N, C-alpha and C positions, 0 to 999 in steps of 0.2 A: 169258601171256594179256594180251591187250589188255582194257582196261576203260575204259567211258566211259558217260555217262548217256543217250547216244542209241543206245547198243547194247544190246538186250535178250537176245541170245545171240550167242556166237562161239566156235566151236572148229573144228579141222581135223586132218588127217593126210596123211602121205604114205606110200605103199607101194610097195617096189621088188620086182619079182619077175624073175627070168631068163626070157629069151625067147630064140628060135632065132637071131635077128639082133641081140641085144643085151639090153637091160633095157626092161622095161615099167613105167613110172611112173604111179602113180594118186595124184591129190590130191583129197581130200575136204575140202569147206569148207561149214559151215553159218554163215551171218550173217543175223540177224534184227535189223533196225535198230528204233528206236523212231520208228515213223512212223505215221500214220493208216492205217487197214485199205485205204482206197482208193489208197493210193500204193504200198502193198507190191508189186503186180504190175510196176509200171514200175520201181522199184527192183530186184526181182528180174532183170527183163529186162536191164537195164543192165549189172548184176553179172555175169549169164551171159555176155554179150557181151565185157565187158571180161576176164574170166577165160579165155575161149575164145581171144582175140587174144593174151593173154599166154602162155598154153601154147603156142600155135603159135609164137610168136616164140622161146620157150626151146627148143622142140624143133628149130626152124631152126639155131639157136646149137649146139646138141648135135651135130646131125648135121654141120654143117661141120667141127667140131672133130674128128670121128671120122675124116675123110678124110684 
């Protein structure tokens, strides 16, 4: 686990389940930075967008590899 004085909470998990066309992968992440309350929504939106892009890129790499 990563620890830093600017991270209030950080944990996550990966779940793998069989699907008819391969494997369904679910990633859950909780990250609460040590930021003023008014900055929390901006951080959350930037984090969601970054994670979405990362997961889309990973999915594309995995699909190309399957072919």
